[in-house]
mmCIF file of the protein (N, C-alpha, C, O) and its ligand, coordinates in Angstrom:
data_MODEL
# 
_entry.id   MODEL 
# 
loop_
_entity.id 
_entity.type 
_entity.pdbx_number_of_molecules 
1 polymer     1 
2 non-polymer 1 
# 
_entity_poly.entity_id                      1 
_entity_poly.type                           'polypeptide(L)' 
_entity_poly.nstd_linkage                   no 
_entity_poly.nstd_monomer                   no 
_entity_poly.pdbx_seq_one_letter_code       MWVLSWNNPKLHTPDRRKSWTACEEHLEYLRSFLDTRGFLREVAPSAAQPDPSAT 
_entity_poly.pdbx_seq_one_letter_code_can   MWVLSWNNPKLHTPDRRKSWTACEEHLEYLRSFLDTRGFLREVAPSAAQPDPSAT 
_entity_poly.pdbx_strand_id                 A 
# 
loop_
_entity_poly_seq.entity_id 
_entity_poly_seq.num 
_entity_poly_seq.mon_id 
_entity_poly_seq.hetero 
1 1  MET n 
1 2  TRP n 
1 3  VAL n 
1 4  LEU n 
1 5  SER n 
1 6  TRP n 
1 7  ASN n 
1 8  ASN n 
1 9  PRO n 
1 10 LYS n 
1 11 LEU n 
1 12 HIS n 
1 13 THR n 
1 14 PRO n 
1 15 ASP n 
1 16 ARG n 
1 17 ARG n 
1 18 LYS n 
1 19 SER n 
1 20 TRP n 
1 21 THR n 
1 22 ALA n 
1 23 CYS n 
1 24 GLU n 
1 25 GLU n 
1 26 HIS n 
1 27 LEU n 
1 28 GLU n 
1 29 TYR n 
1 30 LEU n 
1 31 ARG n 
1 32 SER n 
1 33 PHE n 
1 34 LEU n 
1 35 ASP n 
1 36 THR n 
1 37 ARG n 
1 38 GLY n 
1 39 PHE n 
1 40 LEU n 
1 41 ARG n 
1 42 GLU n 
1 43 VAL n 
1 44 ALA n 
1 45 PRO n 
1 46 SER n 
1 47 ALA n 
1 48 ALA n 
1 49 GLN n 
1 50 PRO n 
1 51 ASP n 
1 52 PRO n 
1 53 SER n 
1 54 ALA n 
1 55 THR n 
# 
loop_
_struct_asym.id 
_struct_asym.entity_id 
A 1 
B 2 
# 
loop_
_chem_comp.id 
_chem_comp.type 
_chem_comp.mon_nstd_flag 
ALA 'L-peptide linking' y 
ARG 'L-peptide linking' y 
ASN 'L-peptide linking' y 
ASP 'L-peptide linking' y 
CYS 'L-peptide linking' y 
GLN 'L-peptide linking' y 
GLU 'L-peptide linking' y 
GLY 'peptide linking'   y 
HIS 'L-peptide linking' y 
LEU 'L-peptide linking' y 
LYS 'L-peptide linking' y 
MET 'L-peptide linking' y 
PHE 'L-peptide linking' y 
PRO 'L-peptide linking' y 
SER 'L-peptide linking' y 
THR 'L-peptide linking' y 
TRP 'L-peptide linking' y 
TYR 'L-peptide linking' y 
VAL 'L-peptide linking' y 
ZN  non-polymer         . 
# 
_pdbx_entity_nonpoly.entity_id   2 
_pdbx_entity_nonpoly.name        ? 
_pdbx_entity_nonpoly.comp_id     ZN 
# 
_pdbx_nonpoly_scheme.asym_id         B 
_pdbx_nonpoly_scheme.entity_id       2 
_pdbx_nonpoly_scheme.mon_id          ZN 
_pdbx_nonpoly_scheme.ndb_seq_num     1 
_pdbx_nonpoly_scheme.pdb_seq_num     101 
_pdbx_nonpoly_scheme.auth_seq_num    101 
_pdbx_nonpoly_scheme.pdb_mon_id      ZN 
_pdbx_nonpoly_scheme.auth_mon_id     ZN 
_pdbx_nonpoly_scheme.pdb_strand_id   A 
_pdbx_nonpoly_scheme.pdb_ins_code    . 
# 
loop_
_atom_site.group_PDB 
_atom_site.id 
_atom_site.type_symbol 
_atom_site.label_atom_id 
_atom_site.label_alt_id 
_atom_site.label_comp_id 
_atom_site.label_asym_id 
_atom_site.label_entity_id 
_atom_site.label_seq_id 
_atom_site.pdbx_PDB_ins_code 
_atom_site.Cartn_x 
_atom_site.Cartn_y 
_atom_site.Cartn_z 
_atom_site.occupancy 
_atom_site.B_iso_or_equiv 
_atom_site.pdbx_formal_charge 
_atom_site.auth_seq_id 
_atom_site.auth_comp_id 
_atom_site.auth_asym_id 
_atom_site.auth_atom_id 
_atom_site.pdbx_PDB_model_num 
ATOM   1   N  N  . MET A 1 1  ? -46.296 112.174 -56.706 1.00 0.00 ? 1   MET A N  1 
ATOM   2   C  CA . MET A 1 1  ? -47.438 111.529 -56.056 1.00 0.00 ? 1   MET A CA 1 
ATOM   3   C  C  . MET A 1 1  ? -47.589 110.105 -56.570 1.00 0.00 ? 1   MET A C  1 
ATOM   4   O  O  . MET A 1 1  ? -47.158 109.765 -57.672 1.00 0.00 ? 1   MET A O  1 
ATOM   5   N  N  . TRP A 1 2  ? -48.219 109.284 -55.731 1.00 0.00 ? 2   TRP A N  1 
ATOM   6   C  CA . TRP A 1 2  ? -48.388 107.865 -56.027 1.00 0.00 ? 2   TRP A CA 1 
ATOM   7   C  C  . TRP A 1 2  ? -49.840 107.473 -55.781 1.00 0.00 ? 2   TRP A C  1 
ATOM   8   O  O  . TRP A 1 2  ? -50.539 108.065 -54.959 1.00 0.00 ? 2   TRP A O  1 
ATOM   9   N  N  . VAL A 1 3  ? -50.264 106.461 -56.516 1.00 0.00 ? 3   VAL A N  1 
ATOM   10  C  CA . VAL A 1 3  ? -51.594 105.904 -56.280 1.00 0.00 ? 3   VAL A CA 1 
ATOM   11  C  C  . VAL A 1 3  ? -51.448 104.442 -55.877 1.00 0.00 ? 3   VAL A C  1 
ATOM   12  O  O  . VAL A 1 3  ? -50.866 103.630 -56.598 1.00 0.00 ? 3   VAL A O  1 
ATOM   13  N  N  . LEU A 1 4  ? -51.994 104.131 -54.702 1.00 0.00 ? 4   LEU A N  1 
ATOM   14  C  CA . LEU A 1 4  ? -51.999 102.748 -54.242 1.00 0.00 ? 4   LEU A CA 1 
ATOM   15  C  C  . LEU A 1 4  ? -53.388 102.169 -54.502 1.00 0.00 ? 4   LEU A C  1 
ATOM   16  O  O  . LEU A 1 4  ? -54.390 102.692 -54.013 1.00 0.00 ? 4   LEU A O  1 
ATOM   17  N  N  . SER A 1 5  ? -53.436 101.092 -55.271 1.00 0.00 ? 5   SER A N  1 
ATOM   18  C  CA . SER A 1 5  ? -54.702 100.419 -55.538 1.00 0.00 ? 5   SER A CA 1 
ATOM   19  C  C  . SER A 1 5  ? -54.803 99.207  -54.624 1.00 0.00 ? 5   SER A C  1 
ATOM   20  O  O  . SER A 1 5  ? -53.869 98.414  -54.509 1.00 0.00 ? 5   SER A O  1 
ATOM   21  N  N  . TRP A 1 6  ? -55.948 99.081  -53.981 1.00 0.00 ? 6   TRP A N  1 
ATOM   22  C  CA . TRP A 1 6  ? -56.066 97.989  -53.015 1.00 0.00 ? 6   TRP A CA 1 
ATOM   23  C  C  . TRP A 1 6  ? -57.481 97.429  -53.018 1.00 0.00 ? 6   TRP A C  1 
ATOM   24  O  O  . TRP A 1 6  ? -58.418 98.018  -53.556 1.00 0.00 ? 6   TRP A O  1 
ATOM   25  N  N  . ASN A 1 7  ? -57.590 96.262  -52.391 1.00 0.00 ? 7   ASN A N  1 
ATOM   26  C  CA . ASN A 1 7  ? -58.856 95.547  -52.330 1.00 0.00 ? 7   ASN A CA 1 
ATOM   27  C  C  . ASN A 1 7  ? -58.909 94.788  -51.013 1.00 0.00 ? 7   ASN A C  1 
ATOM   28  O  O  . ASN A 1 7  ? -57.976 94.066  -50.660 1.00 0.00 ? 7   ASN A O  1 
ATOM   29  N  N  . ASN A 1 8  ? -59.994 94.957  -50.301 1.00 0.00 ? 8   ASN A N  1 
ATOM   30  C  CA . ASN A 1 8  ? -60.225 94.172  -49.088 1.00 0.00 ? 8   ASN A CA 1 
ATOM   31  C  C  . ASN A 1 8  ? -61.189 93.044  -49.435 1.00 0.00 ? 8   ASN A C  1 
ATOM   32  O  O  . ASN A 1 8  ? -62.381 93.278  -49.637 1.00 0.00 ? 8   ASN A O  1 
ATOM   33  N  N  . PRO A 1 9  ? -60.672 91.823  -49.503 1.00 0.00 ? 9   PRO A N  1 
ATOM   34  C  CA . PRO A 1 9  ? -61.514 90.704  -49.953 1.00 0.00 ? 9   PRO A CA 1 
ATOM   35  C  C  . PRO A 1 9  ? -62.732 90.466  -49.066 1.00 0.00 ? 9   PRO A C  1 
ATOM   36  O  O  . PRO A 1 9  ? -63.717 89.874  -49.508 1.00 0.00 ? 9   PRO A O  1 
ATOM   37  N  N  . LYS A 1 10 ? -62.669 90.923  -47.821 1.00 0.00 ? 10  LYS A N  1 
ATOM   38  C  CA . LYS A 1 10 ? -63.814 90.751  -46.925 1.00 0.00 ? 10  LYS A CA 1 
ATOM   39  C  C  . LYS A 1 10 ? -64.939 91.737  -47.230 1.00 0.00 ? 10  LYS A C  1 
ATOM   40  O  O  . LYS A 1 10 ? -66.093 91.499  -46.875 1.00 0.00 ? 10  LYS A O  1 
ATOM   41  N  N  . LEU A 1 11 ? -64.600 92.832  -47.881 1.00 0.00 ? 11  LEU A N  1 
ATOM   42  C  CA . LEU A 1 11 ? -65.583 93.876  -48.157 1.00 0.00 ? 11  LEU A CA 1 
ATOM   43  C  C  . LEU A 1 11 ? -65.902 94.044  -49.632 1.00 0.00 ? 11  LEU A C  1 
ATOM   44  O  O  . LEU A 1 11 ? -67.003 94.450  -50.004 1.00 0.00 ? 11  LEU A O  1 
ATOM   45  N  N  . HIS A 1 12 ? -64.923 93.726  -50.464 1.00 0.00 ? 12  HIS A N  1 
ATOM   46  C  CA . HIS A 1 12 ? -65.034 94.070  -51.878 1.00 0.00 ? 12  HIS A CA 1 
ATOM   47  C  C  . HIS A 1 12 ? -65.008 92.832  -52.754 1.00 0.00 ? 12  HIS A C  1 
ATOM   48  O  O  . HIS A 1 12 ? -64.372 91.834  -52.415 1.00 0.00 ? 12  HIS A O  1 
ATOM   49  N  N  . THR A 1 13 ? -65.704 92.899  -53.886 1.00 0.00 ? 13  THR A N  1 
ATOM   50  C  CA . THR A 1 13 ? -65.550 91.845  -54.882 1.00 0.00 ? 13  THR A CA 1 
ATOM   51  C  C  . THR A 1 13 ? -64.130 91.909  -55.446 1.00 0.00 ? 13  THR A C  1 
ATOM   52  O  O  . THR A 1 13 ? -63.493 92.962  -55.402 1.00 0.00 ? 13  THR A O  1 
ATOM   53  N  N  . PRO A 1 14 ? -63.628 90.782  -55.977 1.00 0.00 ? 14  PRO A N  1 
ATOM   54  C  CA . PRO A 1 14 ? -62.206 90.708  -56.356 1.00 0.00 ? 14  PRO A CA 1 
ATOM   55  C  C  . PRO A 1 14 ? -61.747 91.727  -57.385 1.00 0.00 ? 14  PRO A C  1 
ATOM   56  O  O  . PRO A 1 14 ? -60.576 92.105  -57.415 1.00 0.00 ? 14  PRO A O  1 
ATOM   57  N  N  . ASP A 1 15 ? -62.674 92.171  -58.229 1.00 0.00 ? 15  ASP A N  1 
ATOM   58  C  CA . ASP A 1 15 ? -62.263 93.124  -59.268 1.00 0.00 ? 15  ASP A CA 1 
ATOM   59  C  C  . ASP A 1 15 ? -62.394 94.580  -58.821 1.00 0.00 ? 15  ASP A C  1 
ATOM   60  O  O  . ASP A 1 15 ? -62.029 95.491  -59.565 1.00 0.00 ? 15  ASP A O  1 
ATOM   61  N  N  . ARG A 1 16 ? -62.905 94.800  -57.627 1.00 0.00 ? 16  ARG A N  1 
ATOM   62  C  CA . ARG A 1 16 ? -63.053 96.156  -57.099 1.00 0.00 ? 16  ARG A CA 1 
ATOM   63  C  C  . ARG A 1 16 ? -61.690 96.704  -56.695 1.00 0.00 ? 16  ARG A C  1 
ATOM   64  O  O  . ARG A 1 16 ? -60.850 95.974  -56.168 1.00 0.00 ? 16  ARG A O  1 
ATOM   65  N  N  . ARG A 1 17 ? -61.473 98.010  -56.948 1.00 0.00 ? 17  ARG A N  1 
ATOM   66  C  CA . ARG A 1 17 ? -60.239 98.653  -56.506 1.00 0.00 ? 17  ARG A CA 1 
ATOM   67  C  C  . ARG A 1 17 ? -60.556 99.957  -55.800 1.00 0.00 ? 17  ARG A C  1 
ATOM   68  O  O  . ARG A 1 17 ? -61.257 100.824 -56.322 1.00 0.00 ? 17  ARG A O  1 
ATOM   69  N  N  . LYS A 1 18 ? -60.017 100.063 -54.598 1.00 0.00 ? 18  LYS A N  1 
ATOM   70  C  CA . LYS A 1 18 ? -59.997 101.343 -53.926 1.00 0.00 ? 18  LYS A CA 1 
ATOM   71  C  C  . LYS A 1 18 ? -58.648 101.975 -54.224 1.00 0.00 ? 18  LYS A C  1 
ATOM   72  O  O  . LYS A 1 18 ? -57.663 101.267 -54.430 1.00 0.00 ? 18  LYS A O  1 
ATOM   73  N  N  . SER A 1 19 ? -58.595 103.306 -54.250 1.00 0.00 ? 19  SER A N  1 
ATOM   74  C  CA . SER A 1 19 ? -57.293 103.905 -54.482 1.00 0.00 ? 19  SER A CA 1 
ATOM   75  C  C  . SER A 1 19 ? -57.022 105.015 -53.484 1.00 0.00 ? 19  SER A C  1 
ATOM   76  O  O  . SER A 1 19 ? -57.891 105.823 -53.156 1.00 0.00 ? 19  SER A O  1 
ATOM   77  N  N  . TRP A 1 20 ? -55.798 105.020 -53.022 1.00 0.00 ? 20  TRP A N  1 
ATOM   78  C  CA . TRP A 1 20 ? -55.310 106.050 -52.127 1.00 0.00 ? 20  TRP A CA 1 
ATOM   79  C  C  . TRP A 1 20 ? -54.187 106.786 -52.826 1.00 0.00 ? 20  TRP A C  1 
ATOM   80  O  O  . TRP A 1 20 ? -53.327 106.166 -53.452 1.00 0.00 ? 20  TRP A O  1 
ATOM   81  N  N  . THR A 1 21 ? -54.191 108.083 -52.723 1.00 0.00 ? 21  THR A N  1 
ATOM   82  C  CA . THR A 1 21 ? -53.100 108.888 -53.256 1.00 0.00 ? 21  THR A CA 1 
ATOM   83  C  C  . THR A 1 21 ? -52.126 109.203 -52.119 1.00 0.00 ? 21  THR A C  1 
ATOM   84  O  O  . THR A 1 21 ? -52.537 109.562 -51.015 1.00 0.00 ? 21  THR A O  1 
ATOM   85  N  N  . ALA A 1 22 ? -50.869 109.066 -52.399 1.00 0.00 ? 22  ALA A N  1 
ATOM   86  C  CA . ALA A 1 22 ? -49.857 109.323 -51.383 1.00 0.00 ? 22  ALA A CA 1 
ATOM   87  C  C  . ALA A 1 22 ? -48.712 110.142 -51.952 1.00 0.00 ? 22  ALA A C  1 
ATOM   88  O  O  . ALA A 1 22 ? -48.335 109.990 -53.113 1.00 0.00 ? 22  ALA A O  1 
ATOM   89  N  N  . CYS A 1 23 ? -48.171 111.004 -51.121 1.00 0.00 ? 23  CYS A N  1 
ATOM   90  C  CA . CYS A 1 23 ? -46.938 111.681 -51.491 1.00 0.00 ? 23  CYS A CA 1 
ATOM   91  C  C  . CYS A 1 23 ? -45.763 110.744 -51.227 1.00 0.00 ? 23  CYS A C  1 
ATOM   92  O  O  . CYS A 1 23 ? -45.916 109.693 -50.603 1.00 0.00 ? 23  CYS A O  1 
ATOM   93  N  N  . GLU A 1 24 ? -44.596 111.142 -51.710 1.00 0.00 ? 24  GLU A N  1 
ATOM   94  C  CA . GLU A 1 24 ? -43.386 110.349 -51.517 1.00 0.00 ? 24  GLU A CA 1 
ATOM   95  C  C  . GLU A 1 24 ? -43.171 110.022 -50.037 1.00 0.00 ? 24  GLU A C  1 
ATOM   96  O  O  . GLU A 1 24 ? -42.765 108.918 -49.673 1.00 0.00 ? 24  GLU A O  1 
ATOM   97  N  N  . GLU A 1 25 ? -43.453 111.003 -49.214 1.00 0.00 ? 25  GLU A N  1 
ATOM   98  C  CA . GLU A 1 25 ? -43.176 110.891 -47.777 1.00 0.00 ? 25  GLU A CA 1 
ATOM   99  C  C  . GLU A 1 25 ? -44.018 109.808 -47.107 1.00 0.00 ? 25  GLU A C  1 
ATOM   100 O  O  . GLU A 1 25 ? -43.548 109.131 -46.193 1.00 0.00 ? 25  GLU A O  1 
ATOM   101 N  N  . HIS A 1 26 ? -45.244 109.645 -47.555 1.00 0.00 ? 26  HIS A N  1 
ATOM   102 C  CA . HIS A 1 26 ? -46.156 108.713 -46.891 1.00 0.00 ? 26  HIS A CA 1 
ATOM   103 C  C  . HIS A 1 26 ? -46.336 107.399 -47.644 1.00 0.00 ? 26  HIS A C  1 
ATOM   104 O  O  . HIS A 1 26 ? -47.061 106.513 -47.193 1.00 0.00 ? 26  HIS A O  1 
ATOM   105 N  N  . LEU A 1 27 ? -45.672 107.277 -48.795 1.00 0.00 ? 27  LEU A N  1 
ATOM   106 C  CA . LEU A 1 27 ? -45.878 106.086 -49.621 1.00 0.00 ? 27  LEU A CA 1 
ATOM   107 C  C  . LEU A 1 27 ? -45.525 104.805 -48.881 1.00 0.00 ? 27  LEU A C  1 
ATOM   108 O  O  . LEU A 1 27 ? -46.302 103.850 -48.886 1.00 0.00 ? 27  LEU A O  1 
ATOM   109 N  N  . GLU A 1 28 ? -44.366 104.777 -48.248 1.00 0.00 ? 28  GLU A N  1 
ATOM   110 C  CA . GLU A 1 28 ? -43.912 103.537 -47.626 1.00 0.00 ? 28  GLU A CA 1 
ATOM   111 C  C  . GLU A 1 28 ? -44.814 103.132 -46.460 1.00 0.00 ? 28  GLU A C  1 
ATOM   112 O  O  . GLU A 1 28 ? -45.069 101.947 -46.250 1.00 0.00 ? 28  GLU A O  1 
ATOM   113 N  N  . TYR A 1 29 ? -45.290 104.114 -45.710 1.00 0.00 ? 29  TYR A N  1 
ATOM   114 C  CA . TYR A 1 29 ? -46.200 103.819 -44.606 1.00 0.00 ? 29  TYR A CA 1 
ATOM   115 C  C  . TYR A 1 29 ? -47.481 103.170 -45.115 1.00 0.00 ? 29  TYR A C  1 
ATOM   116 O  O  . TYR A 1 29 ? -47.912 102.137 -44.603 1.00 0.00 ? 29  TYR A O  1 
ATOM   117 N  N  . LEU A 1 30 ? -48.082 103.787 -46.128 1.00 0.00 ? 30  LEU A N  1 
ATOM   118 C  CA . LEU A 1 30 ? -49.348 103.263 -46.647 1.00 0.00 ? 30  LEU A CA 1 
ATOM   119 C  C  . LEU A 1 30 ? -49.151 101.929 -47.356 1.00 0.00 ? 30  LEU A C  1 
ATOM   120 O  O  . LEU A 1 30 ? -49.990 101.032 -47.268 1.00 0.00 ? 30  LEU A O  1 
ATOM   121 N  N  . ARG A 1 31 ? -48.025 101.818 -48.060 1.00 0.00 ? 31  ARG A N  1 
ATOM   122 C  CA . ARG A 1 31 ? -47.748 100.566 -48.755 1.00 0.00 ? 31  ARG A CA 1 
ATOM   123 C  C  . ARG A 1 31 ? -47.642 99.416  -47.743 1.00 0.00 ? 31  ARG A C  1 
ATOM   124 O  O  . ARG A 1 31 ? -48.224 98.351  -47.947 1.00 0.00 ? 31  ARG A O  1 
ATOM   125 N  N  . SER A 1 32 ? -46.907 99.635  -46.672 1.00 0.00 ? 32  SER A N  1 
ATOM   126 C  CA . SER A 1 32 ? -46.748 98.554  -45.702 1.00 0.00 ? 32  SER A CA 1 
ATOM   127 C  C  . SER A 1 32 ? -48.044 98.283  -44.945 1.00 0.00 ? 32  SER A C  1 
ATOM   128 O  O  . SER A 1 32 ? -48.329 97.137  -44.597 1.00 0.00 ? 32  SER A O  1 
ATOM   129 N  N  . PHE A 1 33 ? -48.834 99.328  -44.688 1.00 0.00 ? 33  PHE A N  1 
ATOM   130 C  CA . PHE A 1 33 ? -50.140 99.168  -44.046 1.00 0.00 ? 33  PHE A CA 1 
ATOM   131 C  C  . PHE A 1 33 ? -51.009 98.208  -44.857 1.00 0.00 ? 33  PHE A C  1 
ATOM   132 O  O  . PHE A 1 33 ? -51.587 97.268  -44.312 1.00 0.00 ? 33  PHE A O  1 
ATOM   133 N  N  . LEU A 1 34 ? -51.095 98.455  -46.165 1.00 0.00 ? 34  LEU A N  1 
ATOM   134 C  CA . LEU A 1 34 ? -51.937 97.625  -47.032 1.00 0.00 ? 34  LEU A CA 1 
ATOM   135 C  C  . LEU A 1 34 ? -51.321 96.258  -47.260 1.00 0.00 ? 34  LEU A C  1 
ATOM   136 O  O  . LEU A 1 34 ? -52.024 95.247  -47.269 1.00 0.00 ? 34  LEU A O  1 
ATOM   137 N  N  . ASP A 1 35 ? -50.010 96.226  -47.443 1.00 0.00 ? 35  ASP A N  1 
ATOM   138 C  CA . ASP A 1 35 ? -49.343 94.966  -47.752 1.00 0.00 ? 35  ASP A CA 1 
ATOM   139 C  C  . ASP A 1 35 ? -49.425 94.003  -46.576 1.00 0.00 ? 35  ASP A C  1 
ATOM   140 O  O  . ASP A 1 35 ? -49.624 92.803  -46.766 1.00 0.00 ? 35  ASP A O  1 
ATOM   141 N  N  . THR A 1 36 ? -49.274 94.522  -45.368 1.00 0.00 ? 36  THR A N  1 
ATOM   142 C  CA . THR A 1 36 ? -49.371 93.699  -44.163 1.00 0.00 ? 36  THR A CA 1 
ATOM   143 C  C  . THR A 1 36 ? -50.717 92.993  -44.081 1.00 0.00 ? 36  THR A C  1 
ATOM   144 O  O  . THR A 1 36 ? -50.810 91.856  -43.619 1.00 0.00 ? 36  THR A O  1 
ATOM   145 N  N  . ARG A 1 37 ? -51.748 93.679  -44.531 1.00 0.00 ? 37  ARG A N  1 
ATOM   146 C  CA . ARG A 1 37 ? -53.109 93.123  -44.467 1.00 0.00 ? 37  ARG A CA 1 
ATOM   147 C  C  . ARG A 1 37 ? -53.483 92.316  -45.711 1.00 0.00 ? 37  ARG A C  1 
ATOM   148 O  O  . ARG A 1 37 ? -54.576 91.757  -45.793 1.00 0.00 ? 37  ARG A O  1 
ATOM   149 N  N  . GLY A 1 38 ? -52.564 92.262  -46.677 1.00 0.00 ? 38  GLY A N  1 
ATOM   150 C  CA . GLY A 1 38 ? -52.841 91.522  -47.904 1.00 0.00 ? 38  GLY A CA 1 
ATOM   151 C  C  . GLY A 1 38 ? -53.789 92.245  -48.842 1.00 0.00 ? 38  GLY A C  1 
ATOM   152 O  O  . GLY A 1 38 ? -54.412 91.620  -49.700 1.00 0.00 ? 38  GLY A O  1 
ATOM   153 N  N  . PHE A 1 39 ? -53.904 93.563  -48.687 1.00 0.00 ? 39  PHE A N  1 
ATOM   154 C  CA . PHE A 1 39 ? -54.853 94.331  -49.494 1.00 0.00 ? 39  PHE A CA 1 
ATOM   155 C  C  . PHE A 1 39 ? -54.219 94.946  -50.745 1.00 0.00 ? 39  PHE A C  1 
ATOM   156 O  O  . PHE A 1 39 ? -54.920 95.290  -51.696 1.00 0.00 ? 39  PHE A O  1 
ATOM   157 N  N  . LEU A 1 40 ? -52.904 95.080  -50.736 1.00 0.00 ? 40  LEU A N  1 
ATOM   158 C  CA . LEU A 1 40 ? -52.249 95.851  -51.787 1.00 0.00 ? 40  LEU A CA 1 
ATOM   159 C  C  . LEU A 1 40 ? -52.279 95.132  -53.122 1.00 0.00 ? 40  LEU A C  1 
ATOM   160 O  O  . LEU A 1 40 ? -51.947 93.950  -53.210 1.00 0.00 ? 40  LEU A O  1 
ATOM   161 N  N  . ARG A 1 41 ? -52.680 95.853  -54.165 1.00 0.00 ? 41  ARG A N  1 
ATOM   162 C  CA . ARG A 1 41 ? -52.730 95.264  -55.500 1.00 0.00 ? 41  ARG A CA 1 
ATOM   163 C  C  . ARG A 1 41 ? -51.732 95.930  -56.441 1.00 0.00 ? 41  ARG A C  1 
ATOM   164 O  O  . ARG A 1 41 ? -51.083 95.247  -57.232 1.00 0.00 ? 41  ARG A O  1 
ATOM   165 N  N  . GLU A 1 42 ? -51.600 97.249  -56.368 1.00 0.00 ? 42  GLU A N  1 
ATOM   166 C  CA . GLU A 1 42 ? -50.719 97.938  -57.307 1.00 0.00 ? 42  GLU A CA 1 
ATOM   167 C  C  . GLU A 1 42 ? -50.310 99.293  -56.735 1.00 0.00 ? 42  GLU A C  1 
ATOM   168 O  O  . GLU A 1 42 ? -51.081 99.965  -56.050 1.00 0.00 ? 42  GLU A O  1 
ATOM   169 N  N  . VAL A 1 43 ? -49.077 99.664  -57.042 1.00 0.00 ? 43  VAL A N  1 
ATOM   170 C  CA . VAL A 1 43 ? -48.605 101.011 -56.739 1.00 0.00 ? 43  VAL A CA 1 
ATOM   171 C  C  . VAL A 1 43 ? -48.116 101.621 -58.036 1.00 0.00 ? 43  VAL A C  1 
ATOM   172 O  O  . VAL A 1 43 ? -47.278 101.034 -58.721 1.00 0.00 ? 43  VAL A O  1 
ATOM   173 N  N  . ALA A 1 44 ? -48.630 102.790 -58.383 1.00 0.00 ? 44  ALA A N  1 
ATOM   174 C  CA . ALA A 1 44 ? -48.261 103.413 -59.648 1.00 0.00 ? 44  ALA A CA 1 
ATOM   175 C  C  . ALA A 1 44 ? -48.057 104.904 -59.444 1.00 0.00 ? 44  ALA A C  1 
ATOM   176 O  O  . ALA A 1 44 ? -48.707 105.514 -58.596 1.00 0.00 ? 44  ALA A O  1 
ATOM   177 N  N  . PRO A 1 45 ? -47.153 105.493 -60.221 1.00 0.00 ? 45  PRO A N  1 
ATOM   178 C  CA . PRO A 1 45 ? -46.972 106.938 -60.150 1.00 0.00 ? 45  PRO A CA 1 
ATOM   179 C  C  . PRO A 1 45 ? -48.251 107.654 -60.577 1.00 0.00 ? 45  PRO A C  1 
ATOM   180 O  O  . PRO A 1 45 ? -48.960 107.201 -61.475 1.00 0.00 ? 45  PRO A O  1 
ATOM   181 N  N  . SER A 1 46 ? -48.531 108.771 -59.922 1.00 0.00 ? 46  SER A N  1 
ATOM   182 C  CA . SER A 1 46 ? -49.683 109.569 -60.282 1.00 0.00 ? 46  SER A CA 1 
ATOM   183 C  C  . SER A 1 46 ? -49.246 110.805 -61.015 1.00 0.00 ? 46  SER A C  1 
ATOM   184 O  O  . SER A 1 46 ? -48.242 111.428 -60.668 1.00 0.00 ? 46  SER A O  1 
ATOM   185 N  N  . ALA A 1 47 ? -49.997 111.157 -62.027 1.00 0.00 ? 47  ALA A N  1 
ATOM   186 C  CA . ALA A 1 47 ? -49.690 112.368 -62.789 1.00 0.00 ? 47  ALA A CA 1 
ATOM   187 C  C  . ALA A 1 47 ? -50.142 113.628 -62.067 1.00 0.00 ? 47  ALA A C  1 
ATOM   188 O  O  . ALA A 1 47 ? -49.769 114.741 -62.436 1.00 0.00 ? 47  ALA A O  1 
ATOM   189 N  N  . ALA A 1 48 ? -50.956 113.433 -61.027 1.00 0.00 ? 48  ALA A N  1 
ATOM   190 C  CA . ALA A 1 48 ? -51.501 114.586 -60.314 1.00 0.00 ? 48  ALA A CA 1 
ATOM   191 C  C  . ALA A 1 48 ? -50.393 115.385 -59.621 1.00 0.00 ? 48  ALA A C  1 
ATOM   192 O  O  . ALA A 1 48 ? -49.397 114.826 -59.161 1.00 0.00 ? 48  ALA A O  1 
ATOM   193 N  N  . GLN A 1 49 ? -50.583 116.661 -59.560 1.00 0.00 ? 49  GLN A N  1 
ATOM   194 C  CA . GLN A 1 49 ? -49.645 117.507 -58.844 1.00 0.00 ? 49  GLN A CA 1 
ATOM   195 C  C  . GLN A 1 49 ? -49.837 117.321 -57.339 1.00 0.00 ? 49  GLN A C  1 
ATOM   196 O  O  . GLN A 1 49 ? -50.944 117.048 -56.875 1.00 0.00 ? 49  GLN A O  1 
ATOM   197 N  N  . PRO A 1 50 ? -48.757 117.471 -56.590 1.00 0.00 ? 50  PRO A N  1 
ATOM   198 C  CA . PRO A 1 50 ? -48.887 117.359 -55.133 1.00 0.00 ? 50  PRO A CA 1 
ATOM   199 C  C  . PRO A 1 50 ? -49.890 118.355 -54.572 1.00 0.00 ? 50  PRO A C  1 
ATOM   200 O  O  . PRO A 1 50 ? -49.929 119.521 -54.964 1.00 0.00 ? 50  PRO A O  1 
ATOM   201 N  N  . ASP A 1 51 ? -50.695 117.863 -53.648 1.00 0.00 ? 51  ASP A N  1 
ATOM   202 C  CA . ASP A 1 51 ? -51.688 118.710 -52.998 1.00 0.00 ? 51  ASP A CA 1 
ATOM   203 C  C  . ASP A 1 51 ? -51.191 119.023 -51.590 1.00 0.00 ? 51  ASP A C  1 
ATOM   204 O  O  . ASP A 1 51 ? -51.121 118.128 -50.748 1.00 0.00 ? 51  ASP A O  1 
ATOM   205 N  N  . PRO A 1 52 ? -50.846 120.277 -51.325 1.00 0.00 ? 52  PRO A N  1 
ATOM   206 C  CA . PRO A 1 52 ? -50.253 120.622 -50.015 1.00 0.00 ? 52  PRO A CA 1 
ATOM   207 C  C  . PRO A 1 52 ? -51.188 120.307 -48.850 1.00 0.00 ? 52  PRO A C  1 
ATOM   208 O  O  . PRO A 1 52 ? -50.732 120.155 -47.717 1.00 0.00 ? 52  PRO A O  1 
ATOM   209 N  N  . SER A 1 53 ? -52.492 120.207 -49.116 1.00 0.00 ? 53  SER A N  1 
ATOM   210 C  CA . SER A 1 53 ? -53.436 119.950 -48.041 1.00 0.00 ? 53  SER A CA 1 
ATOM   211 C  C  . SER A 1 53 ? -53.598 118.452 -47.774 1.00 0.00 ? 53  SER A C  1 
ATOM   212 O  O  . SER A 1 53 ? -54.289 118.062 -46.832 1.00 0.00 ? 53  SER A O  1 
ATOM   213 N  N  . ALA A 1 54 ? -52.975 117.624 -48.586 1.00 0.00 ? 54  ALA A N  1 
ATOM   214 C  CA . ALA A 1 54 ? -53.210 116.183 -48.514 1.00 0.00 ? 54  ALA A CA 1 
ATOM   215 C  C  . ALA A 1 54 ? -52.102 115.456 -47.742 1.00 0.00 ? 54  ALA A C  1 
ATOM   216 O  O  . ALA A 1 54 ? -51.970 114.240 -47.881 1.00 0.00 ? 54  ALA A O  1 
ATOM   217 N  N  . THR A 1 55 ? -51.345 116.124 -46.978 1.00 0.00 ? 55  THR A N  1 
ATOM   218 C  CA . THR A 1 55 ? -50.256 115.484 -46.260 1.00 0.00 ? 55  THR A CA 1 
ATOM   219 C  C  . THR A 1 55 ? -50.776 114.656 -45.100 1.00 0.00 ? 55  THR A C  1 
ATOM   220 O  O  . THR A 1 55 ? -49.990 114.042 -44.379 1.00 0.00 ? 55  THR A O  1 
HETATM 221 ZN ZN . ZN  B 2 .  ? -48.163 112.727 -47.455 1.00 0.00 2 101 ZN  A ZN 1 
# 
């Protein structure tokens, strides 16, 4: 699992971070979604176990 940390400058103060958890399968989709909009700040591995309901 992965955690994508992001910030929307129009909605959030610069130090605010939203985080999305993604499985390997959806990481690239979410990464490009955020990166295209200039929201992406960090992608890091998550220690959490995969959640079968979170696909
Ligand atoms: Zn997924």
